[in-house]
C-alpha positions as CSV (number, residue, x, y, z in Angstrom):
1,X,-16.8,11.1,-17.7
2,X,-13.7,11.4,-14.9
3,X,-10.2,11.9,-16.5
4,X,-7.3,10.6,-14.3
5,X,-4.3,12.7,-13.9
6,X,-0.8,11.2,-15.0
7,X,0.1,11.1,-11.2
8,X,-3.1,9.2,-10.3
9,X,-2.4,6.7,-13.2
10,X,1.0,6.2,-12.1
11,X,-0.3,5.5,-8.7
12,X,-3.0,3.0,-9.7
13,X,-0.3,1.4,-12.0
14,X,2.0,1.1,-8.8
15,X,-0.6,-0.3,-6.8
16,X,-1.4,-3.1,-9.3
17,X,2.4,-3.9,-9.6
18,X,2.7,-4.1,-5.8
19,X,-0.4,-6.3,-5.6
20,X,1.0,-9.0,-7.9
21,X,4.4,-8.6,-6.1
22,X,2.7,-9.2,-2.7
23,X,0.9,-12.2,-3.9
24,X,4.1,-13.6,-5.4
25,X,5.7,-13.2,-1.8
26,X,2.8,-15.5,-0.6
27,X,0.2,-12.8,0.7
28,X,-3.3,-13.2,-0.2
29,X,-4.9,-9.9,-1.2
30,X,-8.3,-9.3,0.4
31,X,-9.1,-5.8,-0.5
32,X,-7.5,-2.8,-2.5
33,X,-8.5,0.9,-2.4
34,X,-10.6,0.8,0.5
35,X,-12.0,4.1,1.6
36,X,-13.7,5.4,4.6
37,X,-14.1,9.1,5.8
38,X,-10.7,8.9,7.4
39,X,-8.7,7.8,4.5
40,X,-7.8,5.0,2.1
41,X,-5.7,1.7,2.5
42,X,-4.1,0.8,-0.7
43,X,-3.7,-3.0,-0.1
44,X,-5.2,-5.2,2.5
45,X,-3.6,-8.6,2.6
46,X,-3.3,-11.8,4.7
47,X,0.0,-13.5,5.5
48,X,-0.3,-16.4,7.7
49,X,-2.3,-15.3,10.7
50,X,-1.2,-11.6,10.1
51,X,-3.4,-8.9,8.5
52,X,-1.1,-6.7,6.3
53,X,-1.8,-3.1,5.6
54,X,0.4,-2.1,2.6
55,X,0.9,1.4,1.6
56,X,2.3,1.7,-2.0
57,X,4.4,4.8,-3.1
58,X,5.0,5.2,-6.7
59,X,7.5,7.6,-8.2
60,X,8.9,8.0,-11.6
61,X,12.4,8.6,-10.2
62,X,14.4,9.3,-7.0
63,X,14.5,13.1,-7.9
64,X,12.5,14.0,-5.0
65,X,13.7,11.4,-2.4
66,X,13.0,7.8,-2.2
67,X,9.0,6.8,-1.8
68,X,9.9,5.1,1.7
69,X,10.4,8.7,2.9
70,X,6.9,9.8,2.1
71,X,5.8,7.6,5.0
72,X,6.2,9.3,8.3
73,X,4.7,9.0,11.8
74,X,1.5,10.8,11.0
75,X,0.9,8.5,8.1
76,X,1.7,5.5,10.1
77,X,-0.6,6.4,12.8
78,X,-3.5,7.0,10.2
79,X,-2.7,3.6,8.7
80,X,-3.0,1.8,12.1
81,X,-6.4,3.7,12.7
82,X,-7.6,2.8,9.1
83,X,-6.7,-0.8,9.9
84,X,-8.9,-0.8,12.9
85,X,-11.8,0.8,10.9
86,X,-11.4,-1.9,8.1
87,X,-11.3,-4.7,10.8
88,X,-14.5,-3.3,12.3
89,X,-16.5,-3.0,9.0
90,X,-15.3,-6.5,8.0
91,X,-16.1,-8.0,11.4
92,X,-12.6,-9.5,11.6
93,X,-10.5,-9.5,14.9
94,X,-7.0,-9.3,13.8
95,X,-4.9,-9.8,16.7
96,X,-1.7,-9.7,14.5
97,X,-1.5,-6.6,12.4
98,X,1.4,-5.2,10.4
99,X,2.0,-2.1,8.3
100,X,4.2,-2.5,5.2
101,X,5.3,-0.1,2.6
102,X,6.0,-0.9,-1.0
103,X,8.0,1.4,-3.2
104,X,7.8,1.4,-6.9
105,X,10.2,3.3,-9.2
106,X,8.5,3.3,-12.8
107,X,10.1,5.9,-15.3
108,X,8.3,4.0,-18.1
109,X,11.4,2.6,-19.5
110,X,12.4,-0.9,-18.5
111,X,11.3,-3.0,-15.5
112,X,9.7,-1.1,-12.7
113,X,11.8,-1.4,-9.7
114,X,9.9,-2.7,-6.2
115,X,11.1,-2.4,-2.9
116,X,9.2,-4.0,0.2
117,X,9.7,-2.9,3.7
118,X,7.8,-5.1,6.3
119,X,6.8,-4.1,9.7
120,X,7.1,-0.3,9.4
121,X,6.7,1.5,12.8
């Protein structure tokens, strides 16, 4: 039996919140936690004719900076590569692709706060 660390549980909770949030924004979630040898995509969604790769960053507080700060150029480049791998595996020719980041602040008290950056990078 595998026990999840508190950090992993927080991350999974944030991803679930982000998926509902994105659905409420009109996106259709088509995959979650997709993995390949090069990494993982948190959420794959469709908005209109655009494939959206959503990276979710969850924190308990802003003590160590805003979650958006954790997505730099190297992470964006990896997400673009992963989006190509996902499309190949699913036989999808997505001409329009976008990387979004969803920040979740959830200190366990009150409602979690979510922010959504569209078209990062």
